[in-house]
Structure formats: C-alpha cells, structure tokens
C-alpha positions in Angstrom: 97.3 63.4 53.0 94.1 65.6 52.1 93.2 68.5 54.6 89.9 68.2 56.1 88.1 71.1 57.8 84.4 71.3 59.5 83.9 74.8 59.0 80.4 76.6 60.1 79.8 80.6 59.9 77.1 82.1 62.9 74.9 85.0 61.8 74.3 85.7 65.5 70.9 88.0 67.4 68.5 87.5 70.2 65.8 86.8 68.1 66.9 85.1 64.9 70.3 83.4 64.7 71.6 80.7 61.6 74.7 78.9 61.7 75.6 77.6 58.3 77.9 74.5 57.9 80.2 72.8 55.4 83.1 70.1 55.1 86.2 71.6 53.1 88.7 69.4 51.5 92.1 70.6 50.8 90.0 74.1 50.7 87.3 73.3 48.7 83.4 73.1 50.2 82.2 70.0 49.3 78.7 71.0 48.0 76.6 67.8 49.6 77.7 68.7 53.1 76.0 72.0 53.0 73.9 72.2 55.9 72.3 75.2 58.8 70.1 76.0 61.5 68.1 78.5 62.1 65.8 80.2 64.7 63.0 82.3 64.6 60.3 83.4 66.9 57.3 83.1 64.0 57.6 79.5 63.2 55.2 79.1 59.7 52.9 76.3 58.8 55.1 73.7 57.2 58.5 75.0 58.2 60.9 72.0 58.4 60.9 72.0 62.4 64.7 70.7 62.4 65.9 73.2 60.4 64.3 75.7 62.4 63.4 76.1 66.2 61.5 78.9 68.0 62.7 81.6 69.7 59.8 82.9 71.2 60.4 84.6 74.5 57.0 82.4 75.3 59.0 79.3 76.0 61.5 81.1 78.4 61.5 82.1 81.9 63.8 84.9 81.1 66.1 86.3 78.7 69.3 84.3 80.2 67.4 81.2 79.4 66.9 82.1 76.0 70.1 82.8 75.3 71.2 79.8 76.6 69.3 77.4 74.4 70.6 79.2 71.6 73.9 78.8 72.3 73.5 74.9 73.3 71.8 74.0 69.9 73.8 75.9 68.1 76.9 74.1 69.7 74.6 70.6 69.4 74.7 71.1 65.4 78.4 72.2 65.2 79.1 68.7 67.0 76.2 66.9 65.4 77.7 68.4 62.0 81.0 67.5 62.2 80.4 63.8 63.2 78.3 63.6 59.7 81.4 65.2 58.1 84.0 63.0 59.7 81.1 59.8 58.8 81.1 61.1 55.2 85.0 61.0 55.0 85.8 58.2 57.1 87.8 59.7 59.5 87.9 62.6 61.7 88.3 65.8 60.4 91.6 67.9 60.8 90.0 71.3 62.6 86.5 72.8 63.3 86.5 76.5 63.1 83.6 79.2 63.7 83.6 82.3 61.6 80.9 84.6 63.2 80.1 88.1 62.7 81.6 91.3 64.8 79.7 93.6 66.6 78.0 96.3 64.7 79.3 99.7 66.5 76.4 101.3 64.8 73.8 99.4 65.8 71.2 100.7 68.8 68.6 99.1 70.9 69.4 96.0 72.7 73.1 96.5 71.9 73.7 95.2 76.0 71.4 92.6 75.2 73.1 91.4 72.2 76.7 91.6 73.7 75.3 89.2 76.7 74.0 86.9 74.3 76.9 86.9 72.1 79.0 86.1 75.1 77.1 82.8 76.2 77.5 81.9 72.8 81.3 82.9 72.4 81.9 81.2 76.1 80.3 78.1 74.9 82.3 77.7 72.2 85.4 78.1 74.2 84.5 76.0 76.6 84.7 73.1 74.2 87.6 73.7 72.8 85.9 74.9 69.1 88.2 77.7 68.0 86.1 80.7 66.7 86.9 84.2 65.7 84.8 87.6 64.1 85.0 89.1 60.9 83.9 92.9 60.7 80.3 93.3 59.3 81.3 95.0 55.7 84.1 92.4 55.3 81.6 89.8 55.3 79.6 92.3 53.3 82.0 92.5 50.7 82.8 88.5 50.5 78.8 88.4 49.1 78.5 91.5 46.9 81.6 93.1 45.9 81.2 95.7 47.4 82.3 96.7 51.4 80.5 100.2 51.4 77.9 100.1 53.5 75.0 101.2 50.9 75.9 98.2 48.7 75.3 95.7 51.2 71.5 95.2 52.3 69.7 92.6 52.9 68.4 92.8 49.3 71.8 93.0 47.5 72.6 89.8 49.7 69.4 87.6 48.7 70.3 89.0 45.0 73.6 87.6 45.7 72.8 84.1 46.6 70.3 84.0 44.1 73.3 84.6 41.6 75.2 81.7 42.8 75.9 79.1 40.3 78.7 77.0 41.2 76.6 75.2 42.9 73.3 77.2 42.6 71.6 77.4 45.7 73.6 75.6 47.6 71.9 75.3 51.2 68.3 74.7 49.2 66.2 76.9 51.0 65.2 79.3 47.8 61.9 77.3 47.1 60.8 77.6 51.0 58.9 79.9 52.5 61.2 80.3 55.2 60.8 83.0 57.7 64.6 83.3 58.1 65.5 82.7 54.9 68.1 86.3 55.3 69.4 85.6 58.5 70.5 81.9 57.2 72.2 83.8 53.5 74.1 86.4 56.2 75.1 82.9 58.1 76.0 81.4 54.8 78.5 84.7 54.0 80.3 84.7 57.4 81.0 80.4 56.3 82.0 82.0 53.1 84.3 84.7 54.4 85.6 81.8 56.8 86.1 79.0 53.8 88.1 81.8 51.8 90.3 83.3 54.5 91.7 78.7 55.2 91.8 79.0 51.1 94.2 81.7 50.7 96.4 80.9 54.2 96.0 77.6 52.9 98.1 78.1 50.1 95.5 76.9 47.5 95.2 77.2 43.7 92.0 79.2 43.4 90.4 78.6 39.5 88.5 80.9 37.6 85.1 78.7 38.3 85.9 78.3 41.8 83.7 79.9 44.3 86.8 81.8 45.4 87.5 82.0 41.5 84.9 84.2 41.5 85.4 86.3 44.3 88.6 87.4 43.1 87.4 88.0 39.1 83.9 88.5 38.4 82.2 91.9 37.7 78.6 91.4 38.5 75.7 94.2 38.6 73.9 93.9 42.3 71.9 97.2 42.0 69.3 97.6 39.4 69.2 101.0 37.3 72.8 101.8 38.7 76.7 101.4 37.2 77.8 97.8 38.1 79.7 97.1 41.6 83.4 95.3 41.3 84.1 92.3 43.0 87.5 93.0 43.8 90.1 90.4 46.0 89.5 90.4 49.2 93.2 89.7 50.1 95.1 88.2 52.9 95.3 91.9 54.9 91.9 91.2 55.8 92.7 88.2 58.0 94.9 89.6 59.9 94.6 87.4 63.0 94.4 84.1 63.7 92.5 81.1 65.6 
C-alpha cells in the first residue's frame, strides 16, 4: 500500500507570508497537486485574488486581528488542500505535516511582533492537531541553492534556483505572473522542499538522480554569476534530528 502525505511549507511574516502544499506518494511529490496561498499588503490589478490575499493593515482594527486573519487563512488553505489531495487519490492521506522556517536570530526590527504572530500560527496548527516543525534558515537555503552560507542565500539566488528547476519546471506556475509576493512563495516552496526531502530520506526511499532529491545530492550548479560554482552537497540525516 502506498504511503500518502499532505505536506506544506510556510514562509511566515507579519506582512506577506506564503504557504505551498503538495501531495506525496511514497515520498515523491505529485506535480499536478502543487498549490499555494500568499498574502501581500499591496494587491496588484489582475492578481488572482484567491491565490493572493490582502494583508493591508487598513483592513484590521489591530495587529492581533491581522495575525489571527493570517493564521486562519493558512489553516483553511491546509485543510482545503488536504481534502483536494484526498479527492485526487480517492482515499484519506496518511499524514498532514507542516514545515516552516525557524526564527532568524540575526533579525532586527519588529521581532516581538513576529514572535507573537508566529506563536498564533503555531497554536492554531496545534489546536487543530496538525503536526509542524521548524528548520534553520540556512538549512532551507541550502536545499535551494546548495550552499548553507548566508552570503550565497539571497532572494536573488533563491529565485534563480527556482527558475532553473526542470523536473518539473516552475511547479507553481508563478514565473509568468507579475506577483508582488513571488519571493515569499518561492521561500515557502523551499520550506516545503526541505520537509519533502526530510520525509523522503527518513522514509528510506530510493533516490534516483533524475528526481528533485537526486538533484539535491548530485548536481553542481552556478548560482553566482561570475564566481566559482557552488557545489550542491547532500543535506543528510543529521540536519533532521527532531521528529514530528
């Protein structure tokens, strides 16, 4: 019997969070099931309103109301996607899991606000019995760019890594759209990729070189123009010491 999971990656912030989901069967993401939801304070004309929601402060009486709005919509997206995945396979999924970026310890600014908002999201997931875990920022960046060094993990490098995906190319279908939150969606995609990769290696599945996971372990790509290539070295089991 196949092992099925509804997996979600969250890039959380107090202004423009994003969440990306996918169904995996025996560890492999099913291409046609990728979906996403994002938020932005600046909705552009022509943006798909069901994919990008407004998080403008003008909509809310106070910050806590906004944080609850973000968490509720992320939860609703996870629940809705999971139901869609179950319709796709004609059965219930074995697990629903969420992976998200951990706090950036070097951040400045509204750090207490970020902590409050993230705590509300975590509590929302907990109260609804959805397991989640966090990954170090640079672990997610290494999954994307092959380098765990902060200087090699810029937004530009993350975007370039996503643009170079070919199995499948542009799995979220966002590159031909002028989205104001493109980088946040891509960050959520790589939080999801980190979770997928973890579940893949801990599940003991084989890793063909032409899969997204095989590419993570074997390829060498040049992400910094005019500079030496960054080697994609494996992110092994030691990066995932804690279980759900």
